[in-house]
C-alpha positions as CSV (number, residue, x, y, z in Angstrom):
1,X,-13.6,-32.9,19.2
2,X,-12.9,-32.5,15.4
3,X,-9.8,-34.1,14.1
4,X,-8.5,-33.8,10.7
5,X,-8.8,-37.0,8.6
6,X,-5.6,-36.2,6.6
7,X,-2.5,-34.2,7.1
8,X,-2.6,-30.9,5.4
9,X,0.1,-30.8,2.7
10,X,2.8,-28.2,2.5
11,X,1.3,-26.9,-0.8
12,X,-2.3,-26.4,0.7
13,X,-0.8,-24.8,3.9
14,X,1.3,-22.4,1.8
15,X,-1.5,-21.5,-0.4
16,X,-3.6,-20.6,2.5
17,X,-0.8,-18.3,3.8
18,X,-0.3,-16.6,0.5
19,X,-2.3,-13.6,1.5
20,X,-0.6,-13.0,4.9
21,X,2.4,-11.1,3.4
22,X,2.8,-7.4,4.2
23,X,2.5,-5.0,1.3
24,X,4.7,-2.0,0.9
25,X,3.5,1.5,0.2
26,X,4.7,3.0,-3.1
27,X,6.6,6.3,-2.5
28,X,7.8,8.6,-5.3
29,X,9.7,11.8,-5.4
30,X,7.5,14.9,-5.9
31,X,8.4,16.8,-9.0
32,X,7.9,20.3,-7.6
33,X,9.2,19.9,-4.0
34,X,11.5,16.8,-4.3
35,X,10.0,15.3,-1.1
36,X,8.6,11.7,-1.0
37,X,4.9,11.3,-1.4
38,X,2.5,8.5,-2.0
39,X,1.4,7.8,-5.5
40,X,-2.4,8.5,-6.4
41,X,-2.7,10.6,-3.3
42,X,-3.1,14.5,-2.8
43,X,0.1,16.2,-1.6
44,X,-1.3,17.7,1.6
45,X,1.6,20.1,2.0
46,X,1.0,21.8,-1.4
47,X,-2.6,20.6,-2.0
48,X,-1.9,19.5,-5.5
49,X,-2.8,16.3,-7.4
50,X,-1.6,15.5,-10.9
51,X,-0.1,19.0,-11.1
52,X,-3.4,20.7,-10.5
53,X,-4.4,22.7,-7.2
54,X,-7.1,20.7,-5.6
55,X,-7.2,21.9,-2.0
56,X,-5.5,24.7,0.0
57,X,-2.1,23.5,1.2
58,X,-0.9,23.8,4.7
59,X,1.0,27.1,5.3
């Protein structure tokens, strides 16, 4: 069975775990409706993106 030759230092352990943190989604208030929406995503309710009509919105 493999056994580590040296103890892993706190620094190396924490560097390995640096990518385990959860990321938060970025929500902003929509200028037209005032409802929260995700940045850089199409607003499915109105069908707009960057102020332009891209798809048909949900009625």
